[in-house]
DRENRO-910442 format. One record per residue: residue in one letter; x, y, z of N, C-alpha, C in turn. Coordinates in steps of 0.05 Angstrom, whole numbers, plus 5000, padded with zeros to 4 digits. Layout:
AXYZXYZXYZ...
***
This chain:
X501749765000500050005000501850255000X501350434980503050674979502050884999X503751085004503151285024500651435018X500151494993497851654985495251514993X495251254991492751104997492351075027X494351125043494151105072492951375083X493551595070492551855079489751895069X487951945088485152005081484852305079X483352395059482952685055479952735049X478852935062476153015056475953315055X474053415039473553705037470953755052X470953945071468653995087467854295085X465354335086464254615087463654685116X464354915124463755015151460955115152X459154955164456355025165455855245186X453855405181453255625199452355525227X450955295227450055195253452255075270X454655045258456954955273458755175283X457955425279459655655285458655805310X460455965322459756115346458956405338X458756565359457756845354459757015339X462256915336464257065320464556945292X462756765285462756625259464956415256X466356355278468556165278467455875282X468755685269468055405272468455335302X466355235314466555155342468554935346X469854935370471854735376470754455375X468354415387467154155387466554055359X465754235341465254155313467754065299X469954195305472554105293473253825303X472853775329473353515340471453305326X468953375322467153195309468053125281X468953315266469853265238472453105238X474253165257476653005259476052715265X474252675284473452405292472152255269X470452395255469152265232471152185210X473152365206475252305186476852065195X477452045221478951815232477351555228X474751565233473151325230472951235201X472651435183472551365154475151255145X477351375154480051275147480450985157X479650935182479950665193478350465176X475950545168474250365152475550305125X476650505113477950455087480450285089X481650275113483950115118483249845131X480649775131479849515141479349485170X479149715185478749695214476549895222X474349905207472150085213470349975234X468250135240466450075262465249795260X464149725237462749465234464749235236X467149265224469149045226469949005255X470449225269471249205297469049085314X466549175310464349075326463848775321X464448685297464148395291466048225308X468148355318470048225336469648305365X467348435370466648535397468648735407X469548905389471449115395470449385385X471549595397471149865385473450045392X473750255375475750455379474850655400X476650745417476050955436478251165434X477351415433479151645432480251685460X482951665463484151685489485451955495X486852075475488152325479488252485453X488252745455488252915431489553175437X491253275419492253545422492053685394X490953925394490654075370491954345374X493554435354494654705354493454855331X492455095336491055255316492755485306X492555545281493855775268491755975259X489455885252487156055244484655885245X482356025251479855875253478255915227X477255705216475455735193472955885201X471756025181469356185185467056055171X464656135179462256025167462356055136X461755845122461855845093464455765081X466655755096469255675086469255375078X470955315061471555025055474354965065X474554735078477154645089477754365080X480254295081481254025075482153905101X481153665107482053515131483453265121X485853225131487452985125488152835151X488152575149488852415173490152155164X491852045181493251795175494151665201X494251395201495451255225498551295224X499651375247502551435247504251215259X503451115282505150905295503650795319X504850595332503850495358505750585380X504650695401506250805422505750655448X507950605463507750475489506350205487X506450085464505249815459502349815465X501050045464498250055472496650255456X497750485450496350705436496850695406X494650715391494850765362494951065358X497151165348497451455344496551525315X494851735314493751825289494052135288X495152235265495552525263493552645243X493352915244491353055228492653315218X491553405195492053675185489353795177X489054045182486754195172487854425156X487154445130488254645112486054815100X486655055092484755215076484855125047X483255255030483155155002485555234986X487555374998490055424984492255234994X491555065014493554885025494954995050X494155235059495455355083494355215108X496155135127495254995151493555185169X491255075177489555215197489855085225X490354825225490754685250492254425245X493854345265495254085264494553945290X494453675288493653525312494953255313X495153145337495852865341493952745361X493552485359491552355376492452075383X491351975404491951695413489251555416X489151305406486751145407487350875419X485250765433485450505445483350325432X483850065433481849865425480749745451X478049745453476649655477474949415472X474949225491473049005490470249115495X468349085477465749205479464149115502X464548875511463048765534464348825561X466948775563468348815588469249105592X469249265571470149545571473049565581X474649375572477449365579479249405554X481549525558483449565536484649305526X484949285500486249055488488749145474X491149045482493649135470493749045440X495049205423495249135395496348855389X498248765405499348495400497348275403X495048325416493048125420490848135399X491048315380488948365361489448245334X487348185320487548095292487048335274X488548545278488248795263491048885254X491348945229493849045219493249305204X494049525216493749785203496449875192X496549975167499050095157499650345174X502050435172502850675188504850845172X504951095179506851285167508351425189X510251285201511651405224513351655218X513951695193515651925186513952165177X511352135175509652355168508352465193X508852715199508052835224506053055220X503853045234502053275235502953465256X502553385281503453545304505553375319X507953475320510153325333510153395363X508253285377507953335406507453065420X508653025443508052775458505352795471X503952575474501352565487501752425514X502852565533503452445559501152465578X501352325601499452365622499652655632X497452775640497453055649497753075679X496552895694496952885723496253145737X493953265730493153515741491953485769X492253695785491053685811488053745809X486753745832483853745831482653965848X484054205848483254415866482254665851X481354635827480354865812477554945822X476555165810473955275816471855115800X469655035813467654895798466155095780X466255035754465155215734462555105722X462254845724459954725710459454455722X456854385724456154115732453954015713X454353785700452553685680451853395685X449553315675448753035676448552935647X449752705642449752595615447052505606X445852635587443252565577443352465548X441052435536440852315509442552455489X442652725489443952875468446952845467X448152755488451152735489452152445486X450352255485451151975484451251875455X453451735448453851645421453151355416X453951245394453350965387454550755406X456650835420457950655438456750655466X454650825470453250825495454550995516X456451165509457751345528457851625516X458751815533458952095523460952115501X460152235479461852265456464252455462X466552405450468952565457468552865452X467052935431466653215425464953355446X463253215460461553335480463153425505X465253285511467053375532468153655524X468653695499469753945489467654165492X465154105487462954305491462954385521X463154185539463054245567465454425575X467854355565470154515571469754805562X468754835537468255105527466255255544X464255115554462155245571463255325598X465555215606466755285632468055555632X468255685608469455955606467356155598X467556395610465556605603465956705574X463856835564463856935537466057135533X466657295553468757505550471457385543X472057145553474557005545474756985515X472456905503472456865474472557135458X471457345471471557605458474357725457X475857665478478457805482480957625477X480457365472482757185469482156985446X484256845438484056635418485156375430X483756155427484855905437487055815418X489455785430491855725415492255425411X491955275433492054985432490554865455X489854615452488554465473489454165472X489854055496490253765498488153665517X486853445510485053315528485753015530X485752915554486152625559483552515571X482452325557479952195566480751965584X480051985610481051785629479051555634X476451625638474451415643471851505629X470551315616468151385602465951485620X464151635610461751735624459351605611X457651475628455351335618452851505622X450651445609448151595612447351625641X446451865648445451915675447551995695X450151965689452252035708452752335708X453552435731453952715736456852785736X457652995722460453075720460753375728X462653425745463353695753465953775740X466054015729468454125716469754335733X472254295740473854475757475954605739X476154865740478055015723479755205739X482155245730483855445742486155515723X487155755725489455845709491955745723X493855645707496355535718498155765726X499155755750500955965760503655955747X504455725737507055685726507255755696X504955785682504955825654502856035646X503756255635502056485628499956395607X497456445613495356385594494456095592X495755925607495055635606493055575629X490855445621488855365640488555065641X487654965663487054675665484054645671X482954445660480154365667480054075673X479054005696478853725704475853655706X475153425696472353325698472253095717X470653125739470352915759467552785756X467552525753465052375752464052335780X462152495789461252475816459552235821X458452125800456751885804458451635810X460951635801462751405805465151475821X465551735828467851825842470451755826X470451815800472751755783473452005768X475852015758476752235740475852175712X474152345701473152295674475052395652X476152635656478052745636479752965649X481953025635483753245642484353395616X484553665619485153825595486954055603X488754125584490354365586489754525560X489554795563489054955540490355235544X491155355522492555605523491055825508X490456045522489156275510491256485504X491156595480492956825474491257065465X492257305471490857545464491457635435
***
């Protein structure tokens, strides 16, 4: 298989209903399109949703970091590219992304980590135990950033408390990865968005959230890094850490 056939590319139109009050593509919408591109890419490479489910397996988004250079506006057309890059720590399938404008100029670069989960036991399955062979492009890099554990403390200000209902639950029966992003965005006041631009974000999904469970979001600005905030999501129904995120605002 040549490199060109491993790289999935799609052209997307930025719909008005996916944009915010400044006409910018919402962060959660970008995550949704990246995830959809990843799923389509996996299907074309023989490891899509139906193939995985036939083996009682599914893909789970574990970590993601996106760096932005410019935000698409309502009505713009963008190009999204994604490809499997490598296997990391004998556990994570690393997949990178590019988002380009219609001239080929980068709008955002991203790297992500995915796990394969047993659909019944909800346990991770290491790649060596799987009957799945994905091609990889270890020398092609979207965002050259490590996706390490964040290890954030839990003493931020509570900004939001939500209960997982119908609208946030996906085909796998848990909260969709993009909905966590909606919650993180809602943890910040509108004035933040009026006066700043989100430069980059990393989110680590630690434990799934199931329907009916309650999650509290705690946020604080990092004293050691100017403009960097952390947001931690605590699953109060299970007393577990649901997710951790770091993000940087620039003026």
